[in-house]
N, C-alpha and C positions, 0 to 999 in steps of 0.2 A: 682979815676976817675968813675971807673965803679960802684962805689957806687952812685955817682951823676947822672951816666948815668941813672943808674936804677931807683932811686928817681924821676926824671924827667920823665921819660917812665912811671913809676906809676902817676904821677900827671897828666899827660898826660890822661890817660886811667882814671882818676876816673873823669877828668873835663869832657872827653867827654862822659863818663855813665851819669852823672848828666846833662850834655846839653840833651843829649840823652832823658833822663826822663822827663826834663821839655819839649822838644820840644814836645815827644810821648802824654804828658797829654794834653798838648795846641790843637795839633793838633786833636787828638780823642775827646776830650771833646766838649760837647754841651749842650744845654738847652734840654729838652725833658718836656712835659706834655701832661696828657691823661685828657681830658674833656668828657662826655657822654650828649647827648642831646637826646632830646625824640620829634619825628614828630609826627602831626596827622594830618589825612585827612578825613573830612566826605564827603561820596557819595552824590550826588545830587539824590534828587528824582525823579523818572519817575513816573506819573501818568496823564494819557491822558485817554479821552475817548467820547462816543456818548452816546447821551442822552435815552437811554435803547430800542432805535428804533435797532432791526435786521431785523425782516421781516413785511412789510408793505403791509397791503391789501388793494390796489388801491380803491375797491368799498367805502371804509370809509371813503375818502380824496377828495370826489367830491366838486365842486364848484356850483352846481346845486342843487336847489329846484323842478326841475320838475321831478324827477324820484326818485322813492321810493327808502327809506337810504338802503344802502347797494347792492345797483343797479347800474349798471352802462349801458348806450345806445350809438349808435355809436354817433361821435362827440362831447361826453363830455370830460370834462377838470377836472383836479384836483390838487393839488399840497402837499406837504409834506416839514417837516424840518427836516434837520440833524442838531443838536445842538452840536458842536466838545469844547470839555474843555481841557485846557492844565494846571492841577494844579501841575504840575511837576515846579523843579528848573532849567530848562534847555530850550532852544527856540526847536522848534520840525517842521519836516516837515510833511505835510501829505498829501495823495493821497485818494479820495473816489472815488470807483466804484461801479456799480449796476450789479447784478444778477437776470435774471427775470426768474419766471416761470410762463408762460403767453399762452393762446391759444387766445388770443386777442390782435388785431393790435396795441399796444401800442407804442408811443413814447413819450421819454423823452427830457428836457431841463434843464440848468441851470439857462439861461439868460432869460426866457420864449420868446423866438424870434427863435433858431435855434432848431428843434427838430430832435433828432436822436434816434436810438436804445440804447436799455439799454448797451448793451455791449462796446457802445463809447462814454459813459460818463466817462468823466474822470476831476475829478475837484480835484486841487492841489493847494498847497499854504504853508504859514508858520504859525504857533501860536508862539507869544512871551510867555514868563514865565507869568502865571496868566492869559492869555489871554482865553476868548471864544467867537466861531464866529457859526453864524449862516448860513446855505446854503439852498435856496429854492432849490428845486425838483419840477419841474412841469412836469405833465404827458396831453397826451391827445390820445384820440381815435383816431387812422389815418382812416379818413374815404375813403381816396383814395387809400387805399390799396389792398382790393376785395371785391366790394361793395356788390356783391350777397351772400358773407359770412356771412355779418351783418345780412342780413333779416333770414339765414338760423337760424343765433343763437337765434335771436329773437323768432323765432317759434318752438323753439327744446323744446320739453317737460323735456327732460332728464334736458337740461339746467346746463350740468357741466363745464361750464366755469368759468375760473377764472382767475386773474390778482394778482399776488403776485413779488413783487420786494425786493430783499434783497441788505442790504446796506452794504458794506464792506469800512472800513478807515484803512489805514495801517499809523502809526505815526513811524518816525524816528527823533533820538536827531539830531541835526544840528551839527556839528564838529565846 
């Protein structure tokens, strides 16, 4: 009888081991697969500009034929264009400002209506992809500034007066 008990315990142990092996392979087995993929991103081009204007001599942008070319006189006006271009593959914001080097009382405008000092000019906007924009900048000799200095300037033999304005444009990508 001991033999039968031993045999049946052995059977139980064998059955238990087989069950454990089958259960463990079922529990721990899983499908696994590995795939590789390549990603590619092309960086958008950022190419913006202003039409080669960096420093503008206002004496050569007058609207008058009554004064010698390259010269200005009190009350004269003129204008120049800032040609902005966005040859980028992104939309851009721009801010246009002026820096003036002048000993003549000059005022500026971007609407030809409201004239202000150069440092107050601030034209801004947005350029779409591939868009070009022309901004007219108007100027005038402010005859209301100091009228007696106008005459002194005109009678000065040294005539070392100048009116040069620098155009600065900052471009930023729109997020």
